[in-house]
C-alpha positions, 0 to 999 in steps of 0.5 A: 507490434511485439518485439519478436520478428515477424518470422519468429511469430509466424514460426511459432504459429505453425509449431505443434506445441504439444509435440515440440518445444520451441527454443526461444533463444535460437528459433530452432525446435528442440526435443527433450533428450532422455540420454542427458537426464542424469547430467542436469536437473529435470526440466520444469515448466516456465510457470513452475519456475516463476513460482520457484523464483517467487519463493526464492525472493521471500514471497509468502503469499499471492492474491489471486483471481484465477484464470485459464490463461495462467493455469500453469502458475496456479499449478506451480502454487499448488505444492509451493510454500506460497499461500494462495489467497483466492479473492472475489474481485481483481480490484480486491486482489490488487489492493491486498497485494498493494497493502502487502507491499506497504508492510514488507521490504519486498513487493506484494504479489497479485495474479489476474487474467487477461482483458477484463481481469487486468482492467479490474486490477488497474485500481490497485496498480494506480494506488501502488504508483502514486503511493510508491508501493513495491508490487508485482501484477502478473497478468495471464495473456492469450497464447503467443501464437494468437497475438494480434488477431483480436483473440478472446480477451486480447489487449495490449498490455504495454499500451494499457499499463506503460504510463502507470507502472515502473516497467511492463514486461512480457515473458515471450521467451520461456527460458527467461522466466526466472530472470524476468521475476528477478528483474521485476522484483528489482524494478519494483524495489529500486529507487522510488518503489512502485508497481511492475506488470508482468505478462504471461502468455498461456502457451509460453508458461507450459514450455519446459525449461532448465529450472536453474533460478536467477539470483536476486538482484541487490537494491542499492540503498544509497546514503549520505556522503560526507558532503551531504552530512556536512550540509545537513549538519550546517543547516540544522546548526543554523536553524531555530525551527527545524521540522522532519516530515516522514512518509513513503513505504520504504522504511524498516521498523528499526530505522523508524525507531532509530530516527525517533530516538535521534529526534527525541534526543535533539528535541526536533519535531516530526510530522507524518505525510498524509496517511502514513502515521506511525513512523515516529510513534504517536506517543513520541514527544517529537511527533506533531501530527499529520500533514495532508488533506483535512489536516488541523490548522496547526500542522498546515501552518508548520510548513510555512513557519519552519525554517528547515524542512527535511523530507525523508522517504517522500517529497513535498507533492500536491497533497502535502502542499495543499495543491502546490500552494504551501512552501513554494517560496524559492527562498525556503530551505528544503532537504529532500531525502529520496532514492528517486533521482528525478524527485517525481511529484516534487514541488517547491524549492530544493536546497539539497537532495540526498539520494538514500532510502530511509534506512540508509539515511537514518544509519548515517544521521544518527552519527550527527550529534548536535548541541540542543538549542533551547529554541528547538525545545520550545518549538517542539514542545509547542507543536507537540502540545497542539497535537496532544490537544488535537488527539485527546479522546472525546468523552467515552460516555454515550450521548442520547440519540443517534450513534456517534463515531466519537463514542466508538473511538473513545471506547475503542482506543483504550482497548487497543494493544500497543501494536494495533494497526489501522487500515482505511481507504478514502473519505471523511470517515478516515479522519477519525483514524487520523485524529485518534488512532494510536499509531505506535510503530512503522506500518501501523497505518495502511491506507490509499494515499491516492484517495482510492475508495474500496481499499479498507476491507482488502487492506485489512485482510492483507494486514490480518493475514500478514500478522495473525496475532495483531489487532487490525482495525479498518474504518470504512465509509458506507459508499467505500465498503460496498465497493469491495465488501464482498472480500469478507468472504475471503477473510472468512475463507482464510481466517483473517480477523479484522475489526471492520467499522462501517460508518454509514452516513448514507452519502458520499461524504467527501464529495458532498462536502465539496458540493456544499462549498461550490453548489450549496443546498443543491445535493445531487449524486451523493446520497445513498440507501444502504442494506443492513451491513451487520446482516451482510457480515453474518451471511459471510461467516463473521460477527455483525451488528448494526447500531443506531443508538449511541447508548448501544455503542460500548456493548456492540464494541465489546461483543465484536472484540470478543467474537474476534478473540474468542471465536476467531472470526472477523467482526463488523460494526455497522454504525448508522450516524448522522450526516454532516458530522465530521471528526474535525 
């Protein structure tokens, strides 16, 4: 049952909405009074006020699959400063909004319709929940007056989303439109960031209200107290093998640069949480590699060998600890820097929690200046050497036979500008980016840490639209690409120009790997037969080429980059490779 009283609900079903405007605050009908037109601003619809509020909060674009349930919001977007990106599937739209939230200090915005549209968008919401990404999902709903009558596409929005969102809010009182936007933005950004769902009943959106906007609610960033700083300084002074682990989406480029400088001055190493590389630059002498699924053995051993772990922006959860196995000894020393008081997802010991967002923590950290220990230098140099050997490019000269991802990466990386960005979804194909892609600044790697497939193309489109002059590369598996590859039509429509690499090994590779471990030589349910993705890309309006021989890889790459730079279109390389060939 909704929060309204039965009396209010009954009254709303009998009011002729086209004639009278229900006053949701008093329950009495009110009529616009022309005599007061000069004393207050003209009324606006709640849908238009929602758009005005998003503009006031700095939203630049929204990712939309339209529906008749929120036409008034679409009408408000018509003449607003917000760019409306019309997507082909709600899953693609929600992925784009989630990626947008990873790249900015405010939530990404998706808008979908009720029932089936909301169901399709759920995949992006789950990604935002597990990846701690600020995101708003606006869902058009059935009219208020039709509620609880099994109306067309009716569903219970709170029952569907309550366990996978920070808040689920419904605009049942038109005059609260701007307030709800402000509350939703605040909820998405405060503490541990995450998704917020806002339901928009169709008839409520059309009601005329005072257009005054609710101010933005400031988000507390926390910081190190004097006792926190003293405790951390003492722990570092006692440590011979300290290690920082960076992660999450709550950084700024400035904070990332400041942390990198502090680590380098003190010869202290930093590893990156799975699929968040770039907070500490790939080239930094303090960067020692990724920690997560499929990681190289040296960084796996790091977790047990270090005598002081400092997690910043993330916590030691399932993936980092390899299924709650690593770093579970309660005698280990872990400092967790997180704005979430509950430390949701944490496992293992907690020596001290510092309630701070990364920017606030780094602001206070740089005031700590310690004498550098020779043990720190040796420890960092050793692990940095391991990372450099791991990331060293393979030979650029093509081999004989079938196309290889090693050859493509060896030819691509030297051609990348300093600020290049990589996106990808889930699968073994992502390991080529983990290993070789030079992530040199914060948010240069955008991915789905919840292991969600289909993320590569939508995230690349969002990244390209956010920074049109930046080289954006996405690496997709063949199985993953077909989940949202149709969003290339969106790329063509709005001028996004990513380089899309489809690694086609004719199988769901990650699942096949697990299958071979548990059920060797019994291949079942993992094999694929694919179309020509190069032709598909050309049909969508971009450049597309299919490569089967390794000797053709360099020329195909040059042609794809030329199409992006000279013709201003997206480019896709369909690379047909052997099965069971891995990055490491």
